[in-house]
N, C-alpha and C positions, 0 to 999 in steps of 0.2 A: 853729261855733256861730253862732246868729243874732245880729243886731245888738242891742246892749243898748238898752233903752228907758228913759226917765226913770221913776222909781218914784213913782206917785201916793201921796200921803199916805193911810195907812190910816185908815178911819173909827174913831172912838172912841165906844163905846156905854156910857153910864152908867146908863141906866134898867134896872130889874130885869127879868130874863127870867121870863116867866110862860107857862104852858101850861094852858088850861082851868082857870084859877083857882089853879093850883099855882105857887108862886114858888120860884125857885132863887136863893139868895143868893150874892154874890161869895165866892170862896174855898171853894166846896163843889161837890160833884157829886152828881147825883140821877138815878135811873132812873125814867122816867115812861112812861105809856101814853096814847096819843092815840086816843080812840074814833073810828072812821071808818065803822062800819056795824054790822049785827047779823046773827046767824045765823037760820035758820028757827025756832029755838026762842026767839029774842028775846035771846040772850046777846050781850054786846058783842064786836065784832071790833075789835081795837086794834093800833096800830103801837107798837112798843117803841122808846124813845129813851134815850140817856144824855146828859145835859147837864153839861158840865164848865166851871166858871167860875173864872177866876183872880181874885185879890184886886184886881188893878188893871184898869181899863177898857181896852177895845180892840175890834177887830173881832169880829163873830160869824160863825162859819164852820160850815156843815153838810157832813157827808160821808154820802152815801146809797148804798145798794146794793139789788139785787134789786127794782128797779122792774119788771123782767121776772123772774117768780118762779123761773125755772130757771137764772138767771145767778148762780152761787154764789161766784165768785172774790172779788167785792167783799165778800160776807159774811165770807169768811176774812180779808180785809184789816182790816175793822172789828173783827172778833173779836180780832185781835192788838192793835189799838189800845185795846180795852176794858180790857186788863190795867192795873191801878192805876199801875204805874211806867212804863208805856209812853208816856204823854202827860204832860208836866210843863209846864203852861201858866204863863206869866209875865204875860200880858195877855190880855184878851178872853174869849170864850166859844166852846167847841167842842161841836157837837151831832152825835152819832154815831147813825146809823139803819141797823142791819144789814139789815133787811128792810122795804121800803116796801109791796110787793105781797104782803101776808100770805096772801091767797087763793091766788095762784099758787104761792107758796112751799110751802104746805101740800099742794098737789096735784102739785108738781114739774112745773108747766107755765108757759109764758111769759105767758099772758094771764089775765084775770079770768073769773069764771064767766059773765058776760054776753058772753064772747068778744071783748071789746074790749081794745085795747092801752092800758094805763095811760100809756105813754109817748107817746100821741097825744091825751091827754085833759085836759091841763093848760091853763089854771088851774082848770078844772072848774066845777061849778055845784052849789049846794045842793039844787036841785030836779030835777036831770037823772038820767041813768042811774046804775047802780052805779059804773061807772068814773068818771063825772063827779063823783059825790059823794065818793068816796075821794080823788080828785085835789084837790077843793076843800078838804076838811078838812085835808089835809096842807099844801097851798099856803098857806092862810090862817093856820094856826097855827104853821107852822115857817118856810117860805121868806120870808114877809113880815117876819119878825123878824131875818133874816140879811143880812150884808153881802157874803158870798162863798159859793160852793158848789162841791163836787166830787161828781160823780155817777159811780159805778163800774158798768161793764158788761162783758159778754163778747160773743163772736160768737153768732149764732143757732145753732139746732140743726144738727148735722152740719157745723159749720164751726169754725175757730179763727182768732184774730186775733193778729198781732204787736203788742206794746204800743204804743199811740198815744194821743194826746190830741186831742180835737176841741172846737172852740169858735169863736165869732165873733171871729176874730183882728183884725178891724178896730177892735174895741173895746179901747182901751189897758188897761183893768182886766182884761178877759178874757185878753188876750195876756200880761199880767204873770204871772198864775197858771198859764197854760198853759205858758209857757216855764219857770217855776220848778219845775213838777212833775218835770221831768227826763227826759222821753221824748225819743227821737231824732226822732220823727215827729209833726208838728203838722198836723192836717187843718183847713183853714179852711172854716167854714160855720156859719151861725146854727142849723141844724137844722130839721127839718120843722115845720110848723105844729102846735101842740099838744104838741110834745116838751118835756120837762122843762127842759132847758138853755135852749131858746129862750124859753120863757115866763118862766123865772126872770130871765133877762137883761132881758126887756121890763118886768119888775116892779122893776127897779133892783138886782138881786142878780146880779152877774157870776158865771157858772157854767160850768164845763168838764165834758165827758164823757170818761171814760177807758175805752178799749176794750182788753181783753187776755184772751187765752186762750179756753177752751171753756165751754159751759154744762154744768151737772150735775156740775161738779168744783170742788174747792178745790185749786188747783195751787200747790205750795210756791214755785216760782220766781216765779210771777205775784203771789202774796201779798207776797213780799219786795219786788218792784218797786212794788207799790201802797203798802205801808207807807212805803217810802222816799220815794215821791212826795208823799204826804200830809204827811209831816214837812217835806219841802222847801218846800211851800207855807206851812205854819205858820211856818217860819223866815223866809220871804220877807215875810210879813205882820206879823211881829214878835210872834206869839203865843208862840213858843218861842225859845230860844237855840240856837246851834249853827252849824256850817258845812254848807251844802247840798252835795249830791252832784250833779255835772254829768255828762251823757253825753259820749262822745267826739266827737260831732257833733250838731247839731240843725238840722232843715230843715223848711220848710213843704211841705205837699202841697196844691196848688191844683186838681189834676185827677186823677181816678182812673178806671179802666176795669176792667170784669170780662171775663175770658176765659171763654167759655161752651162747653159741650160741643156738638159738631155732630151727633153720632150717639149712640145708646144703646150702652153697653158698660161695660168695666172699665178704670179708669185706672191707669197707672203714672206716678207723679209724678217730675219731674226737678228740681224746686226746692222750697224750703221757706220759710215765712214769715220775714221779716227779711232775706232775701237780695236782693242787687241782680241785676237782669236787664237784658238789652239787646234792642232790637228785633230780631225774628227768632230769638231764643233759644227752644229747645224747653222748654215748660212741662210737658206731660204727653202720654203716648201712650195712645191709646184702642184697645183690642182687644176682639174678640168674647169671649164666654164660653169658647170653645174655644181662645183664644190667637191668633187671626188678627188681625194689626194692621190697623186701619181708617183711622186718621188720626193726625196729630200736631198738637197745639195749640201755637201759638207766641205769644210776647209781641208785641203791636203797638207797644209803646213802650219806651224806656229808663226804668227805674224801680226801685221797691222793692216786694217782695211784702208787702202789708199783711195779707192773709188768704187762706185756702184752704179748700176742702172737705176734710173728714176722711173722708167716705164715698166710696170709690172707684167705686161703681156709679152711673152717671149716665144720664139721658135727654136727648134733644136740648134745648138751651136752658138746662140747669141750670148754675148758676155753679160754676166750678172754681177760679179764681184771681183775686184782687183786687189790682191793681197801681196804685201811686201814682207820679205824676211829681213829683220833688222840685224845689224852686227852687235848691237847692245843686247844683253840678255833680256828676255821677256820679264823676268822677275824684277830687274832694275827699272824697266819701263813702267810696270804696273805699280811699283812702290812710288815712283816719282809722280804718277798720276794721282795716287791716293793722298800724297802729301800736298798736292796742289788743289786745295779747297778754296778757291778764290774766284768769286763771280766777276772780278775785274779782268781776268785772264782773257786776252784777245782770242787765243786759240780755243779755249773752252767755249767762248761765245760762238765762235765759228763752227765748232763741232755741234753745238746744240742747234744752230741755225740750219746747217746742212741736213741734220737729222729730220727736220720738218718736211723735207722732200722725200723721205723714206717712211712708208707705213710699216713700222716695226712692231711685230707681235711676238708673244712668248713662243718658245720652242715646244715641240710635242712632249719633251721630257720635263718641262717646267711645271 
């Protein structure tokens, strides 16, 4: 586990929560719609939110999903949290937003109709492109009223990610909620310019990004991991009562590298997301369509498989395997995983589930 850090005192927010003139009183919960644009017919395009307020003041936390419209695991996480008895707030306010990119969600695509990436468009502009206007409306009305944020994502198309948390870990407030979420792997980085987590942090709202699973799916093991993680953060910040669930180990990832295909062909994978690998270890074998082996891709570093391609057909240069180098020693990680022989482990279930998307075969040396 990573070194414990002092817990900053959580902010206490006493002023009423309002959204476009609609007030949510303490001790109540309300479903709201935030208008962000219009259709060709002039009808409203709105983002749906649930605002849950405890009777007692405390931090305001948002949980968002589907900033990329085809990334549905976060939608599943928030959908589980939306059930009445699922969140029992004692202090503060929780804002649940199952779909931010409503355009992309409707079309089952990552981007907006103007072909822009909403996750590169924050904090937005009231007079800019469609993406800029949607980003601005959400940022001004929601993010600027919040003290902390959790943004849920999956891998991009034809890839999958082992559960990990990303954030500006040099910021103590970000590090606090990143560690509390309960992932094994913490990737350090502020995020690209215009990304939601980066701009939210710049606006004074410490925010983390959670990456887990594939697009176009709501995967049960990933949803369970996400729900557990959100609850862990709410417990850490004092919004709810309970004991947080901790992983068997936790480490930062300060450096990552992609192993890419050298030639076109069909891959036979030898590893799966979440597994440890060592420099020189075989990652995947590339064969021609008729089964003639062309080359073997190997890991350039000791590390952990963060994510992989799920499509075995590749062209030269396409990404195959994303490997992170941990700050914790590989020996300690492997010992922790050996000790964790528990079928109830959420992360081990997620690892087994993700592996079903990867056809893993023995290496040539096995």
